[in-house]
C-alpha positions, 0 to 999 in steps of 0.5 A: 500499500502507499500513503501520501502527503500533499499540500493543498490551499488549505493545508497538508493533507496525508492517506492512501495514495493511488493512480493519482489520487490521495484518499485522506479522512476528509475526502480525496485529492487529486495531485497536480489539481488539488495540491503538489506532493509533499515529502511522504514524512516529517522527520526530525532527522535524516541518518544516512548511510555512505559507504555501503556498497562496494562498487562506491568504495571503488570508485572513491578508493574508500576503506571497507567499513567495519560498522555503518559509516553515518552522517546526519541531514537535517529536516530543513535538507528535505525537498519534494517530489518534483520539486527544485534542487538548489543549485548553491552558489558555494559549490562547481561540484553538485552530485547525486545518489539514488538511495533506498529510504525507511520511515520510522513508524514510532519513537524506539531505540535498541532494536535487533535487526529482527524488530526492525520490520515492525518499527518501520511505515515504509519506504520511499526514495532518497537523492542524497545531494552533495556539495563535493567540493566543500570540506567535511560531511556537513558542509557537503550534505546537510544544506537546505535542499540537499535531500528530495525524498519521495514521491510516496511511501511504499509499505509493502516491499522487501527492501533487502532485493530491489532493483534501483536505476537513477537517470540524469536527463535522461542518461543511465548514470547508476544501476544495482541491486539493494543485494549488493549493500555492505549492511542491509537495511534491518542491520542499519538501522538495528545499528543506529537505533544503538545510538539515537532513539528514533521518533515517528516520520525520522528517515533512515537512507541507505546509501547508493551506489557509485554516482558518476558524473556531476549535475548542471543546472536544468538536469532532471535526476529520476532515481527509481527504486523497484516496486516503491517509486520514482523520484524526479526533482530538476536542478534550478539555476537559482541559489538555495534562497531562491530555488525553496521559494519557488 
């Protein structure tokens, strides 16, 4: 089952998503007519794992981690499906990374891998946008608009065996399977839950395969995870403040 959030003239609504329609408690809303899709959750934080595919280690000349390697993006990094990705003036090396992401369903901590399915509301798609030429992960990855997320939440999917692909400007840039992760989604959520108390709506993203190439203004990024959906965003020619006002 899919769930989505929609921005309407009267405020956000949420409900079951089917064939372009959100079925909320107070009625039905057509996407693109009654409003636009919002990120499918409202996290207090986005917990992101890097270096989780062997080909990424080879591309970036990283050593294989002994445990999940993570960083955090703030809620201000969120961008919805088909909303513009800002092109910050402080970077000349803007990159993308197509990632599967879990959305936490309840307040929880100290989970075992077997506990994780009951603690996850569902799965969505994230683009881990990166200003590659900046110093340190916070500067590179935590700026406003650096986490496009969506288009909706899929509840009925096995996250350990999904095919994925990323197209930029119609060119295939990434293609892999979640079977190739060094640490599977259940291991990652369990590991992070030993360190952080998750809140409902928090996001855990599981890393990306190698991502050759940079993003240029005007290019459209489409990230697909089979059985989940396709997240689509176009890079704006404006800076962060200008883009996020659109």
